[in-house]
Structure formats: C-alpha cells, structure tokens
C-alpha positions in Angstrom: 0.0 0.0 0.0 1.4 3.4 -1.1 1.1 6.6 0.8 -1.9 7.8 -1.5 -3.8 4.6 -1.0 -3.1 4.9 2.7 -4.8 8.4 2.8 -7.8 7.2 0.8 -8.3 4.2 3.2 -8.3 6.6 6.1 -11.0 8.5 4.7 -13.1 5.3 3.9 -12.4 4.0 7.4 -13.5 7.3 9.0 -16.5 7.8 6.6 -18.9 7.8 9.6 -17.5 11.1 10.8 -16.5 12.5 7.2 -19.9 12.1 5.6 -21.5 15.3 7.0 -18.4 17.2 6.2 -18.3 15.9 2.6 -22.1 16.4 1.9 -22.0 20.0 3.4 -18.9 20.8 1.2 -20.5 19.3 -1.7 -23.6 21.2 -1.2 -21.8 24.6 -0.9 -20.0 23.9 -4.0 -23.5 23.2 -5.8 -24.9 26.5 -4.5 -21.6 28.3 -5.5 -21.9 26.8 -9.0 -25.8 27.7 -9.0 -25.0 31.5 -8.4 -22.3 31.3 -11.2 -24.7 29.5 -13.6 -27.1 32.4 -13.3 -24.2 35.0 -13.1 -22.9 34.0 -16.6 -26.4 33.2 -18.2 -26.6 34.9 -21.5 -30.4 35.8 -21.0 -29.4 37.6 -17.7 -26.8 39.8 -19.1 -29.2 42.5 -20.1 -32.1 44.0 -18.4 -35.0 41.9 -17.2 -38.3 42.3 -19.0 -40.3 45.1 -17.0 -37.5 45.8 -14.7 -34.8 48.5 -14.8 -31.2 48.7 -15.8 -30.4 49.5 -12.2 -32.2 46.4 -10.9 -30.4 44.4 -13.4 -27.0 45.8 -12.4 -28.0 45.2 -8.7 -29.0 41.7 -9.5 -25.5 41.0 -10.9 -23.9 42.6 -7.8 -26.0 40.5 -5.5 -25.0 37.3 -7.3 -21.3 38.4 -7.0 -21.8 39.2 -3.3 -23.4 35.8 -2.7 -20.5 34.0 -4.2 -18.0 35.8 -1.9 -20.4 35.1 1.1 -20.6 31.3 0.2 -16.8 31.1 -0.3 -15.9 32.9 2.9 -18.6 31.1 5.1 -17.5 27.8 3.5 -13.9 28.4 4.5 -14.7 29.0 8.1 -17.2 26.2 8.3 -14.7 23.8 6.8 -12.0 24.9 8.9 -14.4 24.3 12.0 -15.2 20.9 10.8 -11.8 19.7 10.0 -10.6 21.0 13.5 -13.3 18.8 15.1 -12.2 15.9 13.2 -8.5 16.5 14.3 -9.8 16.4 17.9 -11.5 13.1 17.3 -8.5 11.4 15.8 -5.6 12.7 18.2 -5.0 9.3 19.9 -4.9 7.9 16.2 -2.2 10.3 15.3 -0.2 9.6 18.5 -0.2 5.8 17.6 1.1 6.5 14.2 3.9 8.6 15.6 4.9 5.9 18.1 4.9 3.5 15.2 7.5 5.5 13.4 5.6 8.0 11.3 7.4 11.3 11.2 5.5 14.6 11.7 6.3 15.5 8.1 4.7 12.2 7.0 1.7 12.9 9.2 1.3 16.4 7.6 1.4 14.8 4.1 -1.2 12.2 5.0 -3.5 14.7 6.4 -2.9 17.2 3.3 -3.6 14.2 1.0 -6.9 13.1 3.0 -8.3 16.5 3.0 -7.2 17.2 -0.6 -8.9 14.0 -1.9 -12.0 14.7 0.1 -12.3 18.4 -1.3 -11.5 17.0 -4.9 -14.4 14.5 -4.4 -16.7 17.2 -3.1 -15.8 19.5 -6.0 -16.7 16.9 -8.5 -19.9 15.8 -6.7 -21.1 19.4 -6.2 -20.5 20.3 -9.8 -22.0 17.3 -11.0 -25.2 17.7 -9.0 -25.4 21.3 -10.1 -25.2 20.1 -13.7 -27.9 17.5 -13.3 -30.2 20.1 -11.6 -29.1 22.9 -13.9 -32.3 23.0 -16.0 -34.7 22.7 -12.9 -32.7 25.4 -11.4 -33.1 27.6 -14.6 -36.9 26.9 -14.7 -37.3 27.9 -10.9 -35.3 31.0 -11.5 -37.4 32.0 -14.6 -40.6 31.5 -12.5 -39.1 33.6 -9.6 -37.9 36.4 -11.9 -41.3 36.4 -14.1 -39.6 35.7 -17.3 -42.3 34.6 -19.7 -40.2 32.7 -22.2 -37.9 31.0 -19.5 -34.2 30.8 -19.3 -32.7 28.6 -21.9 -30.1 25.9 -20.9 -26.5 26.5 -21.9 -23.1 25.0 -21.4 -21.9 26.7 -18.3 -18.2 26.6 -19.0 -17.4 29.8 -17.1 -19.4 28.7 -14.1 -17.5 25.3 -14.0 -14.2 27.1 -14.3 -15.0 29.7 -11.7 -16.3 26.9 -9.2 -13.2 24.7 -9.8 -10.8 27.7 -9.3 -12.5 29.1 -6.2 -13.1 25.8 -4.3 -10.0 24.1 -5.6 -8.0 26.9 -3.9 -10.2 26.7 -0.9 -9.8 23.1 -0.3 -6.0 23.2 -0.9 -5.9 26.0 1.8 -7.9 23.9 4.3 -5.8 20.9 3.6 -2.5 22.9 4.3 -3.9 24.6 7.3 -5.1 21.0 8.6 -1.5 19.6 8.2 0.0 22.6 10.1 -2.4 22.5 12.9 -1.8 18.6 13.4 2.0 18.9 13.3 2.1 21.2 16.4 1.0 18.5 19.0 3.5 16.3 20.8 3.0 12.5 21.2 1.9 12.8 25.0 -0.7 15.4 24.4 -2.1 13.3 21.5 -2.3 10.1 23.5 -3.8 11.6 26.5 -6.3 13.9 24.9 -9.3 11.6 25.7 -8.3 11.1 29.3 -8.5 14.7 30.5 -11.3 15.0 33.2 -13.9 17.7 32.6 -14.5 20.3 35.2 -18.0 20.6 36.8 -19.9 23.2 34.8 -20.7 26.5 36.7 -22.8 29.5 35.8 -23.3 33.0 37.2 -26.8 33.9 38.5 -26.0 37.6 37.5 -25.1 36.7 33.9 -28.1 34.2 33.7 -30.4 37.1 34.6 -28.6 39.5 32.3 -29.3 37.1 29.3 -33.1 37.6 29.9 -32.7 41.3 30.3 -30.8 41.6 27.1 -33.2 39.4 25.0 -36.1 41.4 26.3 -34.3 44.7 25.5 -33.4 43.5 22.2 -36.9 42.5 21.3 -38.2 45.8 22.7 -36.1 47.8 20.6 -36.9 46.0 17.3 -40.8 46.0 18.2 -40.6 49.6 19.1 -39.0 50.3 15.7 -41.9 48.8 14.0 -44.9 49.6 16.1 -43.9 53.2 16.6 -42.2 53.6 13.2 -39.0 55.0 14.5 -37.0 54.3 11.2 -33.5 54.4 12.7 -31.0 52.0 11.4 -29.0 52.5 14.7 -32.0 51.2 16.8 -32.3 48.2 14.7 -28.6 47.5 14.9 -28.4 47.9 18.6 -31.6 45.6 19.0 -30.0 42.9 16.9 -26.5 43.2 18.7 -28.2 43.1 22.1 -30.4 40.0 21.2 -27.1 38.2 20.0 -25.5 38.9 23.2 -28.5 37.8 25.1 -28.5 34.5 23.0 -24.9 33.7 23.8 -25.4 34.3 27.7 -28.7 32.3 27.5 -26.8 29.1 26.1 -23.5 29.6 28.1 -25.1 30.6 31.4 -28.8 30.3 31.9 -29.3 26.9 30.4 -26.4 25.5 32.8 -27.8 27.4 35.7 -31.4 26.0 35.0 -30.3 22.4 34.8 -28.1 22.8 38.0 -31.4 24.2 39.7 -33.2 20.8 39.1 -30.7 19.0 41.2 -32.4 17.9 44.5 -35.8 18.1 43.0 -38.1 15.1 42.8 -37.9 15.1 39.1 -34.0 14.8 39.1 -34.3 11.4 40.8 -37.1 9.9 38.6 -36.1 6.9 36.5 -33.0 7.8 34.3 -33.5 11.5 34.8 -30.4 11.9 36.9 -28.3 10.5 34.1 -29.9 12.6 31.5 -30.0 15.8 33.3 -26.4 15.5 34.6 -25.1 14.6 31.2 -27.1 17.5 29.7 -25.3 20.1 32.0 -22.1 19.0 30.6 -23.4 18.9 27.0 -25.0 22.4 27.3 -21.6 23.8 28.6 -19.6 22.2 25.9 -22.0 22.9 23.0 -23.1 26.4 24.1 -20.9 28.1 21.4 -22.2 25.6 18.8 -26.0 26.1 19.9 -25.3 29.9 19.8 -23.8 30.0 16.3 -26.5 27.5 15.2 -29.4 29.6 16.5 -28.2 32.9 15.1 -27.2 31.5 11.7 -30.7 29.7 11.6 -32.6 32.8 12.5 -30.7 34.9 9.8 -31.7 32.2 7.2 -35.4 32.1 8.4 -35.8 35.9 8.5 -34.0 36.4 5.2 -35.9 33.9 3.1 -39.3 34.8 5.0 -38.9 38.6 4.3 -38.0 38.0 0.6 -40.9 35.9 0.1 -43.2 38.6 1.8 -41.7 41.2 -0.3 -42.9 39.3 -3.4 -46.4 39.1 -2.2 -49.1 40.6 -4.3 -50.4 42.4 -1.2 -47.3 44.5 -1.2 -48.0 45.7 -4.6 -51.7 46.5 -3.9 -50.9 48.4 -0.9 -50.2 51.6 -2.8 -52.6 51.0 -5.5 -55.5 48.5 -5.0 -56.8 48.8 -8.7 -55.8 46.4 -11.6 -56.0 49.5 -13.9 -56.0 53.2 -13.4 -56.8 55.2 -16.4 -56.2 58.9 -16.2 -58.6 60.4 -18.8 -57.5 63.1 -21.3 -59.0 66.2 -22.6 -61.0 64.8 -25.2 -64.2 63.0 -23.7 -64.8 61.2 -27.0 -61.3 59.5 -27.0 -61.6 58.9 -23.3 -64.8 57.1 -23.8 -63.3 55.0 -26.6 -60.3 54.0 -24.7 -62.4 52.9 -21.6 -64.4 50.8 -23.8 -61.2 49.2 -25.3 -60.0 48.3 -21.8 -63.3 46.8 -20.9 -63.8 44.9 -24.1 -60.2 43.5 -24.1 -60.7 42.3 -20.4 -64.1 40.6 -21.4 -62.6 39.0 -24.4 -59.7 37.6 -22.4 -62.3 36.0 -19.8 -61.6 38.7 -16.9 -64.6 40.0 -14.9 -64.3 43.6 -13.9 -66.0 46.6 -12.5 -65.1 50.2 -13.3 -65.6 53.3 -11.3 -65.2 56.9 -12.2 -63.6 59.5 -9.8 -63.2 63.2 -10.8 -60.8 64.9 -8.6 -61.0 68.8 -8.2 -58.0 70.6 -7.1 -58.6 74.0 -5.3 -56.6 77.1 -5.6 -55.1 76.3 -2.1 -53.7 72.9 -3.6 -56.1 70.5 -1.9 -57.7 67.8 -3.8 -61.4 67.1 -3.4 -63.5 64.1 -4.3 -67.3 63.5 -4.0 -68.4 61.4 -1.1 -70.8 59.5 -3.5 -67.8 58.5 -5.6 -65.6 57.7 -2.6 -68.3 55.4 -1.2 -68.7 53.7 -4.4 -65.0 53.0 -4.5 -64.9 52.0 -1.0 -67.7 49.4 -1.2 -65.8 48.0 -4.3 -62.8 47.3 -2.2 -64.7 46.0 0.7 -64.2 49.1 3.0 -67.0 50.6 5.1 -68.9 53.6 3.5 -68.7 56.9 5.1 -71.4 59.8 6.1 -71.0 63.4 6.2 -73.9 65.4 8.1 -73.2 68.7 6.2 -71.0 71.0 4.0 -68.9 72.0 7.0 -67.6 68.5 7.4 -65.0 66.5 5.6 -63.0 63.2 5.7 -59.3 63.2 5.1 -57.8 60.0 3.4 -54.2 59.3 2.2 -53.4 59.2 -1.4 -49.9 57.6 -1.1 -48.4 54.8 0.8 -45.7 57.2 2.3 -48.5 59.6 3.2 -50.6 57.0 5.0 -47.4 55.9 7.0 -46.7 59.4 8.0 -50.2 60.1 9.2 -50.6 56.7 10.9 -47.4 57.4 12.9 -47.6 61.4 13.4 -51.1 62.0 13.0 -53.0 64.2 10.2 -51.8 67.6 9.2 -52.9 70.4 11.6 -54.9 72.2 8.9 -55.2 76.0 8.5 -57.3 76.6 11.5 -58.8 74.6 14.4 -62.5 73.9 15.2 -63.4 73.1 18.8 -66.9 71.5 19.3 -68.8 72.7 22.2 -69.5 69.2 23.5 -65.9 68.8 25.0 -64.6 66.9 22.1 -60.9 67.4 20.9 -60.2 70.1 18.4 -60.6 69.4 14.7 -58.4 70.8 12.0 -60.1 73.0 9.5 -58.9 73.4 5.7 -59.6 76.7 3.8 -60.9 75.7 0.3 -61.1 78.1 -2.4 -61.8 77.8 -6.2 -62.2 81.2 -8.0 -64.7 83.2 -6.0 -66.1 80.1 -4.3 -64.9 79.5 -0.7 -65.6 77.0 2.1 -63.8 75.9 5.4 -64.9 72.5 6.3 -63.4 70.6 9.5 -62.1 67.2 9.5 -64.6 64.7 11.4 -62.8 61.5 10.5 -59.4 60.0 9.2 -60.0 57.2 7.0 -56.6 55.4 6.9 -57.2 53.0 3.9 -56.1 54.2 0.5 -59.2 54.4 -1.8 -58.4 57.1 -4.2 -54.7 56.5 -4.9 -52.2 59.2 -6.0 -54.1 62.2 -6.9 -53.4 64.7 -4.1 -49.8 65.4 -2.4 -51.5 67.3 0.3 -54.1 64.4 0.8 -57.4 63.6 -0.5 -60.4 65.5 1.1 -63.8 63.8 0.7 -66.6 66.4 0.8 -70.3 66.3 0.4 -71.6 66.2 -3.2 -73.3 69.5 -2.6 -70.0 71.4 -1.5 -68.1 69.9 -4.2 -70.7 71.1 -6.9 -70.7 74.6 -5.3 -66.9 74.8 -5.4 -67.0 73.6 -9.0 -68.8 76.7 -10.1 -65.4 78.7 -9.6 -63.7 76.2 -11.8 -61.9 78.1 -14.6 -58.8 76.0 -15.3 -58.8 72.6 -17.1 -55.8 71.5 -15.1 -57.8 71.7 -11.9 -60.1 68.9 -12.9 -59.2 65.5 -13.8 -61.0 62.1 -14.0 -59.6 58.6 -13.4 -61.3 55.3 -14.3 -60.4 52.8 -11.7 -60.8 49.2 -12.7 -61.1 46.3 -10.2 -60.2 42.6 -11.7 -60.4 39.8 -9.1 -57.7 37.8 -11.0 -55.5 40.7 -11.9 -52.4 38.7 -11.3 -53.1 36.8 -14.5 -53.3 39.9 -16.7 -49.7 40.5 -17.3 -49.4 39.8 -21.0 -52.7 41.7 -21.5 -51.6 44.6 -19.6 -48.5 45.0 -21.8 -50.8 45.0 -25.0 -53.2 47.6 -23.3 -50.5 49.9 -22.2 -48.5 50.0 -25.5 -51.8 50.6 -27.4 -53.2 53.4 -25.0 -50.1 55.1 -23.8 -47.9 55.2 -26.9 -49.8 57.9 -28.8 -49.7 60.4 -25.9 -51.6 62.9 -27.9 -54.4 63.6 -25.4 -52.5 63.5 -22.1 -54.1 60.3 -20.8 -52.2 57.5 -19.2 -53.1 53.9 -18.3 -51.3 52.3 -15.2 -51.3 48.3 -14.7 -51.0 46.8 -11.3 -50.0 43.6 -12.8 -46.9 45.2 -14.5 -45.9 46.9 -11.4 -46.2 43.6 -9.5 -44.1 41.7 -12.0 -41.4 44.4 -11.9 -41.3 44.2 -8.0 -41.5 40.3 -8.3 -38.5 40.5 -10.5 -36.6 42.6 -8.1 -37.5 40.6 -5.0 -37.1 37.3 -7.1 -33.5 38.2 -7.6 -33.2 39.1 -4.0 -34.9 35.8 -3.0 -32.2 33.9 -5.2 -29.5 35.9 -3.6 -30.6 35.6 0.1 -32.6 32.4 0.0 -29.8 30.1 -1.4 -27.4 31.7 1.1 -29.8 31.1 3.8 -30.2 27.4 3.0 -26.5 27.0 3.0 -26.3 28.6 6.5 -29.0 26.3 7.7 -27.1 23.3 6.3 -23.9 24.4 7.8 -25.7 24.9 11.2 -27.4 21.4 11.1 -24.0 19.9 10.1 -22.2 21.7 13.1 -24.5 19.9 15.4 -23.7 16.6 13.7 -20.0 17.3 14.1 -20.4 18.1 17.9 -22.5 14.9 18.2 -19.8 12.6 16.8 -17.0 14.6 18.8 -18.6 13.2 21.9 -19.4 9.7 20.6 -16.1 8.0 21.8 -16.7 9.4 25.3 -20.4 8.2 25.2 -19.2 4.7 24.3 -17.0 4.5 27.4 -19.6 6.3 29.5 -22.6 4.2 28.5 -20.4 0.9 28.4 -19.7 1.4 32.2 -23.5 2.0 32.8 -24.5 -1.1 30.9 -22.4 -3.2 33.1 -24.3 -2.0 36.2 -27.7 -2.5 34.6 -28.5 0.0 31.9 -30.8 -1.5 29.4 -30.9 -0.8 25.7 -34.4 0.7 26.0 -33.0 3.1 28.7 -30.0 3.9 26.7 -32.3 5.0 23.6 -34.5 7.0 26.0 -31.6 8.9 27.4 -30.0 9.5 23.9 -33.3 10.5 22.4 -33.9 13.2 25.0 -30.3 14.6 24.6 -30.4 14.7 20.9 -33.9 16.4 21.0 -32.3 19.2 23.1 -29.2 19.3 20.8 -31.3 19.5 17.6 -34.3 21.6 18.6 -33.2 24.0 21.2 -31.1 26.1 18.8 -34.0 25.7 16.3 -36.6 26.9 18.9 -34.4 29.9 19.7 -34.1 30.7 16.1 -37.8 30.4 15.6 -38.4 32.9 18.6 -35.9 35.4 17.0 -37.6 35.0 13.5 -41.1 35.4 15.1 -40.1 38.7 16.6 -38.7 39.8 13.3 -41.8 38.7 11.4 -44.1 40.4 13.9 -42.3 43.6 13.4 -42.6 43.1 9.7 -46.4 42.6 10.1 -46.6 46.0 11.8 -45.1 47.6 8.8 -47.4 46.3 6.1 -51.1 46.1 5.6 -51.3 42.5 4.4 -50.7 39.1 6.2 -47.2 37.7 6.5 -48.3 34.8 8.7 -48.5 32.5 5.8 -44.9 33.1 4.8 -43.7 32.7 8.1 -45.6 29.5 9.0 -44.3 28.0 5.5 -40.7 28.9 6.4 -40.9 27.6 10.1 -42.7 24.2 9.1 -40.1 23.6 6.1 -37.0 24.1 8.1 -38.7 22.3 11.1 -39.4 19.3 8.8 -35.8 19.2 7.4 -34.5 19.4 11.1 -36.6 16.5 12.0 -35.5 14.4 9.3 -31.9 15.3 10.2 -32.7 14.5 13.8 -34.1 11.2 13.1 -31.2 10.1 10.9 -28.8 11.2 13.5 -30.6 9.5 16.2 -30.9 6.2 14.3 -27.0 6.3 13.5 -25.9 7.1 17.1 -28.2 4.8 18.9 -27.5 1.8 16.4 -23.7 2.5 16.8 -23.8 2.6 20.6 -25.8 -0.5 20.7 -23.3 -2.4 18.5 -20.3 -1.1 20.6 -22.0 -2.1 23.8 -23.4 -5.5 22.5 
C-alpha cells in the first residue's frame, strides 16, 4: 500500500465522521455553482423584462456578493469541521507517531486526505449542479417572471470559476489542517481523551442578564416597527443586544437552569439523573455551537421569509388597489373609446371587472377634493365601510400615497389652516380653507380614513366632501388643469393579466396625444417580483447554505462526543442500563441538541416577522409559517437520521 492509498483508506475508514463534512462541502459547491450558472447566463446579461437597468445591475452585484459570502462562510465552516475531526483522531495520530511515522509524513497524510476529500466534494457538487441545472433555470425563470424562460446553456465559465475558487479553498484547508496537526506532541495526542472535565458552573447575574438583554433587544426591534422609529442604529443595537443575550442564554442560563433541577424529585425519577447530569456538561460544551446555530438559522429564516413577503401581491396592491388606473385626457370622445377598449379587451380575455369613475378637483389652495358618493362607491368595491357626512362643514381626510399613510398613521394628520373646537368637549379638529375662484369653504375634519381608496391624486391628501359642497366649489372652476378624471378598474384575478396589460399599455400610452395614461398593477407587481425574485435567489440560497452548515455543526459536535459516550454508557451497561433506557436517554439529549437552537431561532424570527407585520397592511403569517414548517421538517429528518445512526452505533459497541 502506497502513501496515497493509505490516505484514501483513512477517509473510507472514517467515513462515518467525514460524511456530513463531505455532503456539506459538496452542497456549498453546488450552491456556488448555481450562482455562477445564473451570473454568466446569456439571458440575464441584459435588463430583465419590465425591470430597470439599475435592478439588473444590482442583481448581478447581488450574485457576485453571494459568491463571496458562500466562499468565505465555507472556509470558516470547513476549517471548524476539520478542527473537530482532528480532535477526534488525536489518539490515532499519536499511535501512528509511536509506530514510526514522522511529523512530516503525518502532515503529508492529512494534506492528502483533505485534498482528496475536497476534490471528491468538488466533483460531486459540480455534477449535482449540472444535473439540476435545467430545474434551477426553470425555477429562476418563475421567480423572475420571465415568460419565455431561461434557456439551457453549457456553463463553461461557471464550471471554471467553481473549480478555481473551491480548488484553492480545499487546498488551503488541507494545508492548514496539516499545520495544525503537526504542532501537537505525542504525549498530548495520546492523553487527549483522558483529561477530566471540570464541573460546569454558571453565574446567576449573567443568567439574569441574558433574559434582560433578550427582552431589551426584542423591545427595541418591536418599538422600531410599532412606533415607526425608522432608525438603522436602533435596529442594529436591537440585533446586537439580542445576539449577546442569546450567547449568555446558552452559556449561563441553560447551565444554571439544569443545575437548579438537582435535588428536585424530578431529578431522581427513573433515568433523569443520568439525562440531566449529562445535559449539564453537553450544554456547557456545546454552548458556542448552539449559539452559532441559533443565530445563523434565525438569519436564514428571516432572510428567506422577508423576501417571500416582499414578493407577495399584497405589497404591490398596498399603494394602488386597482388593476388598472386610467387617467382620462382632455377629449371626452377619445376617453370614452379607450375605456371601452380596456373593458372589451378584459371581457374577451375572460376576466370579469368593475369600473368606477372618480373626478378629482384641485382647489386654488392645492387641496384635492372628491365627492362623497364617488368615494363610497369605490370603498364598497374594495370592501371598505362607506362613510357619512352630516353637512357641508364636514369632511373626511384620506391618504393618497403609501408614504402619506405611513406618516399620518405615525404622526397624525396635518394640523390644517385653523382649528375647530366643538362645544360638547370633544378634541379640536383641523379646518382646511378651500377656495376655487370666487367660491370658498372651510370644512373641518370629522374622520381620518386610513385606507387608500383614491390613490395618487393629491400630495396634500385627498379630502372627501359632500356632493353639494363639491358642486358649489366647481362653479368657481376656470382652469382645465384643476379637474381630472380617473377610471379605476377592479379585476379579481389581476395577477393573470400581465401579458394583456403589456398590450393595453402599449396601445393606450404610446400615442400620448391626449395627455391620458394607463397604469397597470400587474406590470408593477411583475417588476417588483423580478426585483424581489433576484433578492430571494441571492438571500434564499445563502440562507439554505447557512442552515445546512448549522445542522452539520450539530452533527460534528455529536460525533465529537461519541467516543466518550461509548465509554460512559459501556460502564453504565455493566451496572444494569438496558438498551431501552439508553435509547430514551440519547433521544432526550439529541432532541435538545437539535431543537433547542432551532426553537431559539424560531423565537428570534417570530419577533422579526411580527415587526414586519406591523409595517405592512397584508398578512405575512402564511409566509412565516411556511418557512418555519419547512425548516422544522428538514431538522426533524436530520434528527431522525442522526438518532438512528448514533443509537445503532452505541448498541453495536455495547453488545
């Protein structure tokens, strides 16, 4: 057997501990290759349909940044995992040196092992990427709303970039591994497994501080969303404080909590003494791992969930709830013809619709008025409650823009030109002076209707007045620019009108002779989907890689303790520990190892999603539940596989 064969046999002999390392490495290679596949795709080199050149360039930058993130994170992950394997094999290295192997030969052996393992992961990852390339392109085309799809091509540049990047990475890891192993002397290697562990201790003060920091971090993030304190510094401090609290929770609070159970009746019941005592040591040893896993998983959940929420149709309809908004021109005959064209085209395409007319009147004082009857017709169409005014001296204020709604929801409505104080003890109401030619009025606001019903027609807000006051002010009208009409179409299945909308906007907007304009919600939604689809590709795959690395980190920690578990449970088996009791103890410990960090990540992500819900007017519950359920299912499968392998391994060793 030559030296190369010896290194390969070492890998095969230790395949149990190297499997997670190999699969995680291959998976990161595949994701890196996926980004490169999209980065060099000929159909993504120009601008996306319905998207901007800026978004196209940002998408390219996003893919490039993702490549760097995957590369850097893979380096640290692989370095950590290889370090864990070196600790497991210290005694083996000591025996090899005692048998005559020089440290130089040991370094060569480790370099060869890691180089061969990296080479195999590189081939497997690129091969898997090529196998799934067509599926990846189909999914990406769907996310980016590219109707003609992304054609398959020979990704030579992507293959070469992946080989160059990860080839260098694996060689660097192999070299660092050989350097790390060569610094240990024989005595340290041989006695590595026999060093006793000190009893875990925890500080009551730091345990309490962890709860305080978590509560403070959550409070800062929720205050940012609820009170709309749009401060990056506040969010940053909230996140940093939460991360610090998470670290102390695992290193101090968990150990302190387990130690408090000693002396309780629960501690002495059945095998609880063994389970809880061992958990105290495991929590102390694995605290850093649990901390990293929970934070990384929370980043993955929040990133993917947020990008899913950003692509929701509800976000597009927040600022404009109508499928089509047609701003009428000066020629009534042309306007009527174009409205008929829109309606006929929708009917021929099989789409039901309703259309309402709103005629906005702009006063000399720059306020925009609409009739109460027209407002109520639109509100009823959208499912909002209708309003009532008792006289011409009353009005309703409603936002016309999303930014306006957010400002008024947070800071209150504008103060008006004057104030009106009712005699019944109610709060003062703002009064707005309206003037149009020789016609004047000063109604006061009796209600603020926060929903957007008449979109984007008044920078100072839209004022709903009685039909009588509107008609009286209209008598002072003398400038055609102060009166404009909009036909607002509601279409239940507006998401399916993308192709139709392109035809209609090209037909109606291209002449531009009458000053009219057609706006399509479907086209705006597609543009938003493309932007957020690129964001999802960039953040989603990175998040999946993070979660995979996090789960693999738990697997490494599990196998790092396996030899000690064999000795410990071997001694217990001699004094009567049954196989069923062993299975119960290990299952409880593995449940905590796999699901405590996941639960912490879910709590962090839930706070983030709750904050997001406070900022938008549509539900993000579905997206958050889908993310949580998906990752919990993956973690459950991972747990069941690990439990089966560990328990079977221990049973064979103890048989």
